[in-house]
Every structure is written in C-alpha cells, then in structure tokens.
C-alpha positions in Angstrom: 0.0 0.0 0.0 1.6 3.2 -1.0 2.3 5.8 1.6 0.3 8.9 1.5 2.2 12.1 1.8 1.8 13.9 5.3 -0.3 17.0 5.1 1.6 20.1 5.3 0.6 22.5 8.2 -0.7 25.8 6.9 1.8 28.6 7.5 0.0 31.4 9.3 1.6 34.7 8.5 2.6 36.7 11.6 1.1 40.1 12.3 3.3 43.1 11.6 5.4 43.7 14.6 4.9 46.9 16.3 7.3 48.0 18.9 6.4 50.8 21.2 8.7 52.6 23.6 7.2 54.6 26.4 8.5 55.2 29.9 5.2 54.5 31.5 1.6 53.7 30.6 -1.8 54.3 32.2 -5.0 56.0 31.7 -4.5 59.0 34.1 -2.2 61.2 32.0 -3.0 62.6 28.6 -0.2 61.4 26.3 -0.1 58.1 28.1 -3.9 57.7 28.1 -3.9 58.4 24.3 -1.2 55.6 23.7 -3.0 53.0 26.0 -6.3 53.6 24.0 -4.6 53.2 20.7 -2.6 50.0 21.6 -5.9 48.3 23.0 -7.5 49.0 19.6 -4.5 48.0 17.5 -3.7 44.8 19.4 -5.7 42.8 17.2 -4.0 43.7 14.0 -0.4 44.0 15.3 2.0 41.8 17.3 2.6 44.7 19.9 5.9 44.7 22.0 5.8 47.4 24.6 9.0 48.6 26.2 8.2 50.3 29.4 9.1 50.7 33.0 5.6 50.8 34.3 2.1 49.8 32.9 -1.3 50.2 34.6 -5.0 50.4 33.5 -4.4 48.5 30.1 -5.3 45.1 29.0 -1.9 43.2 28.3 -3.6 39.9 27.3 -2.8 40.7 23.5 0.2 43.0 24.2 3.8 41.7 25.3 5.3 44.0 27.9 9.1 44.2 28.2 9.8 45.9 31.4 12.6 48.3 31.2 14.3 49.0 34.7 15.0 52.7 35.6 16.8 53.4 38.9 15.7 56.5 41.1 17.4 59.8 40.6 16.9 63.3 39.0 14.4 63.4 36.2 17.1 64.3 33.6 19.2 61.3 34.7 16.1 58.9 34.6 15.5 60.3 31.0 18.9 59.6 29.7 19.0 56.2 31.5 15.7 55.4 29.8 17.0 56.4 26.3 19.9 54.1 26.7 18.1 51.2 28.6 15.1 50.7 26.3 17.5 51.0 23.1 19.7 48.2 24.6 16.8 46.0 25.5 15.4 46.2 22.1 18.7 45.6 20.5 19.3 42.4 22.7 15.7 41.2 21.6 16.5 41.6 18.1 19.7 39.9 18.3 18.9 37.1 20.6 15.3 36.6 20.1 14.9 37.8 16.4 12.3 40.4 17.4 13.0 42.7 14.4 10.3 45.3 14.3 8.3 46.3 11.3 7.4 49.7 12.8 8.9 51.5 16.1 6.3 53.9 17.6 7.2 56.5 20.2 5.0 59.1 22.1 7.5 62.0 22.0 11.2 61.5 21.8 11.4 58.4 24.0 13.8 56.6 21.5 16.3 57.6 18.8 15.2 55.1 16.2 11.4 55.6 16.0 9.7 55.3 12.5 6.5 57.1 13.9 6.5 59.8 16.8 3.3 61.2 18.3 3.8 64.8 19.3 1.9 66.0 22.2 4.2 68.8 23.2 7.1 70.8 21.5 9.8 71.4 24.2 11.4 74.0 22.0 8.2 76.1 22.1 7.6 75.4 25.8 11.1 76.6 26.7 10.3 79.9 25.0 7.3 80.3 27.1 9.0 79.6 30.4 12.4 81.2 29.7 11.7 84.3 31.9 10.6 82.0 34.8 13.8 80.0 34.6 16.1 82.8 34.8 18.3 82.6 38.1 18.3 86.2 38.9 14.5 86.2 39.1 14.5 83.4 41.7 15.7 82.8 45.2 19.1 81.1 45.5 17.7 78.0 47.2 15.7 77.2 44.0 18.7 77.4 41.6 19.5 73.6 41.8 15.9 72.9 40.7 15.9 75.5 38.0 19.3 74.4 36.4 18.0 70.9 36.5 14.9 72.0 34.6 16.9 73.9 32.1 19.1 71.0 31.5 16.3 68.6 30.8 14.4 71.2 28.5 17.6 71.7 26.4 18.2 68.0 26.0 14.6 67.5 25.0 14.9 70.5 22.5 18.1 68.9 21.0 16.6 65.5 20.5 13.4 66.9 19.0 15.2 68.9 16.4 17.1 66.0 15.6 14.3 63.7 15.2 11.7 66.0 14.0 13.9 67.4 11.1 14.3 63.8 9.8 11.7 63.3 7.0 12.1 59.5 7.3 10.3 59.7 10.8 6.5 60.0 10.4 5.1 62.7 12.7 1.7 62.8 14.1 0.7 66.0 16.0 -2.2 66.1 18.4 -3.6 69.3 17.0 -2.8 71.6 14.0 -1.4 74.1 16.6 1.3 71.4 17.6 2.0 70.6 14.0 2.7 74.4 13.2 5.0 74.4 16.4 7.0 71.6 15.0 7.5 73.2 11.8 8.3 76.6 13.3 10.6 75.7 16.2 12.1 72.4 15.0 12.6 73.2 11.3 10.4 70.3 10.0 10.1 70.6 6.2 8.1 67.3 5.5 4.6 66.9 6.3 3.1 66.4 9.8 -0.1 64.5 10.2 -2.7 65.7 12.7 -4.8 63.0 14.7 -7.2 64.5 17.3 -7.4 62.9 20.6 -10.5 60.6 21.2 -13.1 60.4 24.0 -14.6 57.6 25.9 -18.3 58.1 24.8 -19.4 55.5 27.5 -18.2 57.7 30.3 -18.7 61.2 28.7 -22.2 61.5 27.5 -25.3 63.8 28.1 -27.3 60.9 29.5 -24.9 60.0 32.0 -24.4 63.5 33.0 -28.2 64.1 33.6 -28.3 60.8 35.5 -25.5 61.9 37.9 -26.5 65.6 38.3 -28.8 65.7 41.3 -26.4 63.4 43.5 -23.3 65.2 42.2 -24.6 68.5 43.1 -25.8 67.3 46.5 -22.5 65.7 47.4 -20.7 69.2 46.5 -23.3 71.2 48.5 -24.3 73.2 45.4 -27.7 75.1 45.4 -30.2 74.0 42.8 -30.3 77.6 41.4 -26.6 78.0 41.2 -24.9 78.4 37.7 -21.9 76.3 38.2 -18.8 76.8 36.0 -16.2 74.1 35.8 -12.4 74.3 35.0 -10.3 71.2 35.2 -6.5 70.8 34.9 -3.2 70.5 36.8 -1.5 73.8 35.9 -4.5 76.3 36.7 -2.5 79.4 35.5 -1.9 77.8 32.2 -5.5 76.7 31.9 -6.5 80.4 32.4 -7.9 80.4 36.0 -6.8 84.1 36.8 -8.7 85.3 33.6 -11.8 83.3 34.7 -11.5 84.7 38.2 -11.5 88.1 36.8 -14.5 87.5 34.7 -16.4 86.2 37.6 -15.5 89.4 39.6 -16.7 91.4 36.8 -19.9 89.5 36.4 -20.9 90.0 40.0 -23.6 87.3 40.0 -24.3 85.8 43.5 -25.6 82.6 42.0 -22.3 81.9 40.1 -20.2 79.1 41.5 -16.8 78.1 40.1 -15.4 74.7 40.6 -11.7 74.2 40.0 -10.5 70.7 39.8 -6.9 69.3 39.6 -3.5 68.8 41.3 -2.4 72.3 41.4 -2.3 74.5 44.6 -5.0 77.2 45.5 -2.7 79.4 47.6 -1.6 81.7 44.8 -5.1 82.6 43.9 -6.6 83.1 47.4 -5.6 86.9 47.6 -7.1 87.5 44.0 -10.3 85.7 45.1 -10.6 87.9 48.3 -9.8 91.1 46.3 -12.7 90.3 43.8 -15.1 89.4 46.6 -15.9 85.9 45.3 -14.4 83.9 48.2 -17.9 82.2 48.7 -18.4 81.5 45.1 -15.0 79.5 44.4 -14.2 75.9 45.3 -11.1 74.0 44.8 -11.1 70.1 44.5 -8.7 67.2 43.8 -9.1 65.2 40.8 -10.9 61.8 41.0 -11.0 58.8 38.9 -14.5 59.4 37.9 -13.9 62.9 36.6 -17.4 62.8 35.0 -18.8 63.4 38.5 -17.7 67.1 38.1 -19.1 67.4 34.6 -22.4 66.2 35.9 -22.4 68.9 38.6 -21.7 71.7 36.2 -23.7 74.0 33.9 -20.8 75.1 31.6 -17.2 74.7 31.2 -14.7 77.6 30.9 -11.0 77.2 30.4 -9.5 80.2 28.7 -6.2 78.4 28.0 -3.1 80.3 27.8 -1.5 77.4 25.9 -2.5 73.8 25.3 -1.7 71.2 22.6 -5.2 69.7 22.9 -6.7 70.1 26.2 -8.9 66.9 26.9 -11.2 68.5 29.5 -13.0 70.9 27.3 -13.7 68.0 24.7 -14.9 65.7 27.6 -17.2 68.5 28.7 -18.6 68.9 25.3 -19.3 65.1 25.0 -21.3 65.4 28.3 -23.4 68.2 26.7 -22.1 71.1 28.3 -21.4 74.5 26.6 -17.8 75.1 26.6 -15.7 78.4 26.4 -12.1 78.0 25.6 -9.4 80.0 23.8 -7.7 79.7 20.4 -4.6 79.1 22.5 -6.0 75.5 22.9 -5.3 73.3 19.9 -8.5 71.6 20.7 -10.6 74.7 19.7 -10.1 73.5 16.0 -12.9 70.9 16.6 -15.3 73.8 17.9 -17.5 75.8 15.4 -17.7 79.2 17.4 -21.4 80.2 18.4 -22.6 76.8 17.4 -21.2 74.1 19.5 -19.0 76.2 21.6 -17.4 79.7 22.4 -13.9 80.5 21.4 -11.9 83.5 22.9 -9.5 84.9 20.4 -7.6 86.5 23.4 -7.8 84.4 26.6 -7.1 87.6 28.7 -10.3 89.2 27.3 -12.3 89.0 30.5 -14.9 91.4 29.4 -16.1 89.1 26.6 -15.7 86.1 28.9 -17.9 87.6 31.6 -20.6 88.6 28.9 -20.6 85.0 27.7 -20.9 83.6 31.2 -23.8 86.0 31.9 -25.6 84.9 28.7 -25.2 81.2 29.5 -26.4 81.8 33.0 -29.6 83.6 32.0 -30.4 82.2 28.7 -31.3 78.6 29.3 -32.4 77.9 25.8 -29.1 79.1 24.3 -27.2 77.1 26.9 -29.1 73.9 25.8 -28.6 74.5 22.2 -24.9 75.0 22.4 -24.6 72.0 24.8 -26.6 69.6 22.6 -24.6 70.7 19.5 -21.3 70.2 21.4 -22.3 66.6 22.3 -23.0 65.8 18.7 -19.6 67.3 17.6 -17.7 65.5 20.4 -19.5 62.3 19.4 -17.3 62.2 16.2 -14.1 62.1 18.1 -13.9 58.4 19.5 -10.9 56.5 20.2 -11.7 54.2 17.5 -11.5 57.1 15.0 -8.1 58.1 16.7 -6.7 54.5 16.4 -7.9 54.2 12.7 -6.0 57.4 11.7 -3.0 56.3 13.6 -3.2 52.8 11.9 -3.0 54.6 8.6 0.2 56.5 9.7 1.7 53.3 11.0 1.1 51.3 7.8 2.6 54.1 5.6 5.7 54.0 7.8 5.8 50.3 7.7 5.6 50.2 3.9 8.3 52.9 3.7 10.7 50.9 6.2 10.3 47.8 4.3 11.2 49.6 1.0 14.3 51.0 2.6 15.3 47.7 4.2 14.8 45.9 0.8 16.7 48.6 -1.0 19.7 48.2 1.5 19.9 44.5 1.2 19.8 44.5 -2.5 22.8 46.9 -2.6 
C-alpha cells in the first residue's frame, strides 16, 4: 500500500510587529492615556511589543510587555538612562530573540530610532514660554538647583526633538494643528506632519450619564439647585487660564455663580485675588478623582481660557457630556469647535470682558445654553478612540511600507 504524503501544516503569516517605547503607560495622564487607548484597539492587528518601566490600566492579554528598569534619581538622569536602557533592551531582543520590528512607535522622543512619533508637546516652544521663569536672577538662591535641572532637561529634549523631527524619514503625528505648526516653526520640519485629534470615551462622557448623575453630584458638593456652576479642570491652573476666569467672575458680580476648580495644583496663589474680587464664597477647589465625569455632571458650563494647550482634553470631555464650553484659540482643541454653534472661542484668553459677557448669557439664557450643549455633544461624538486609532493605523502602515522599501533597497545593494 503506497504511503500517503503527510499533509503540510498551513503557515500562518505573523502579524506586523509594532514595537512601542514609552517610559510608563496608564490612563491617568493625557499622552499615556492616548497611547493606551490606541494600543488596546491595534492589538488585534499587530504583534505589539511594549517597552516600558511601568504599565497600569491597560489590558495586556494581547500585548507583550518588556519591562525596562530605570533607577531612581533626578528626572534628567532617569530620562537619559531610559533612552539608553530601552534601546539596549530592544537591541538584545533583536539579536537574541529575532524580534525585528516592522515599525517603531514612540509618544514623544522616547527613543532615537522611531519610525513614527506622536507629538503632544514641543519642548522648543515650551522653553520659549517659560524662559523668563527659569532665569536665575529672578528666583531665590535655594531654587537654583531645581531651575538648573529643568533647564538642562528642557535643552536636552529640545536637542533631541530637532534631531528627530527634522528627519523626513520619521512620520510625525501631532495632536492638533497648533502643535503641527509648532513642530515646523520651532524644529525646522520641512516634511508633512499628520494631525490626529485625541479621542473620547463616549461610554463615560455623554449627556445621558451627566443628567443621571447631576442631582447626586450637586448634592455631594453642596451646590444650590439655582446655582450656575462653571467648571475648570487641569493640573496647571495658571496655564488653563484660571486668573482670567476669576477676573471674569468678579466682573460678572452674579451671586448665583459658582466656580469649581479641579486638579492637582495648589490654590494658595489665587486666594488673595479671590478675596480682592469678593468671590470667596463662590469659588471651590477640589482634587481630581477617577470618575472625573462626576464634576461634569455637577456643572452647567465649562470655561477654560487656556494660555497654551496642545489639545486640552477636559473641554472636549465637557462637550461630550453636553456642556457648553468656552475655551481660547490658544487651545489646539479649539479646532474642533464651531464658534457660536457648539462652543465659544476667545481669540484672546485675557479678554475677561467678553468672557464675563458670555458667562452672563449662558447663566440667563437657558435655551441658548441648551442649544450649544446639545450641538457640542453631537460634535464631540465624532471624536472617538476608534477614529483616533484608525487614523494612527494609517500612519503606521505608511511607515511600515516605507521602512520595508528602505530595508529591501539596502539589502539589494
């Protein structure tokens, strides 16, 4: 009886290998949250290898985490160590385990060989903004070590940014058009910069959930039912425009106005201003909480006249909850707002006269407030994490094809 040939096993092609370098990953910080949301949605299409020191709040069942140890020390030391350590770990994995990447992706300059970099901040621009604050002669002697450390770190970041961002081989993805322009203006980028806006978790941030939580949230915070509550969220209240919001509240002189300020900053620098404006009973400061939507539920409007933001997430989250939002043109996220239709945009964040007038109208014109809030929710609903990940996938695929062509060309030579 003739022997039958053994059936061959079908060869299953491996997924494209996406290598990601990020010092840490969680869903409590803007840049890291964006990356976490993307990776969870790309994990089905790519073989993802994540090189990171710490990972939280993310499903790792379809992602291979390679832990990179970084010793304690000053931030600039840890950053340099991270650059060297993650590069070494990836080199060893390529040599000994055959983990050659198809694409290397980095949020910011977290490695020196990235094919795709997501840009959330441009340190060259940021350093220009804080230059006066970092001058030694303007600060007490005891603060000089901290200031010198910050200057060293910012300059290192600026150097690495310019080196990476000028390389047209690297695909750059900016979080907003404002950030894309900063890359070109401050880093000398000649090639294109893609813009991929942040996404929003529509299960958490939506008008129905806000309405369901409203009564309990306001009761917990001790807010009167007839109060007009304006919310501001952020971890750098000066940058978010809190002084201008307080000035506008003082101009308004409405006893029913309440301002909720949420974040990890300190209230001490603003207490004198609050007393001078006579609004001490109307302003409250709170720490952030995991269910930040609790504060959106308690509010009637959101006001963040940003001095500078690449893409501030709180205004977009507030829009998704159906709140009318006031922001400034200095917030890159203002690009998704249609002024007067689904939000209000200050051309100058220090224009407290206009800001107070808009707050007064929102407080007194319930129909107008509802129309803007409803339109805001419809606009925000377009900016899902699925949309964000889909756009990022397109960029990664272009980079993968370009890298493959370059590798093939080099081998043929």
